[in-house]
C-alpha angles and dihedrals in degrees: 000000000000123000091246091055091050091049090050089055089050091050093051091049091049094049092047090048092050092050092049090049089050091053092046089050092052091047091049090054093047093047092047091052088061090052091052090049088054091050097253089129100162096052090041094054091045091053092048091051092048090048093051091049091051091049091050092049091049091049090051091054093045091048093049090057092046095244092126125028110243126145091247114122108196124156109228108242134157091245093056092047091047093051092047090048093052093047091047090051091052090053096048103273092137109164094017091051092048089052090051091050090049089050090054090051091050090050090050091051090049091054094052 
């Protein structure tokens, strides 16, 4: 395989991971709103904060690939994707975070 093909695989994994993290973030906010309505305020606020963090991380990845137009100027590198993937995993990104980490590994392989 050529380096460009390997990087395309990494890009697809990163974009899928960002989309999944975005969906998980939205679902965390929606689910936490139900907890707040049932007077579980602490768990509800925690879920909302986690959801917001996941949405922000997903938007950073999408902006770095030029999918959405934000004034963020990040150079896409395997280190950045790896850090975002690990942070997303810590905040409940699960599958999306794993896809981001796999994308970072694929980018690292492409650079070798």
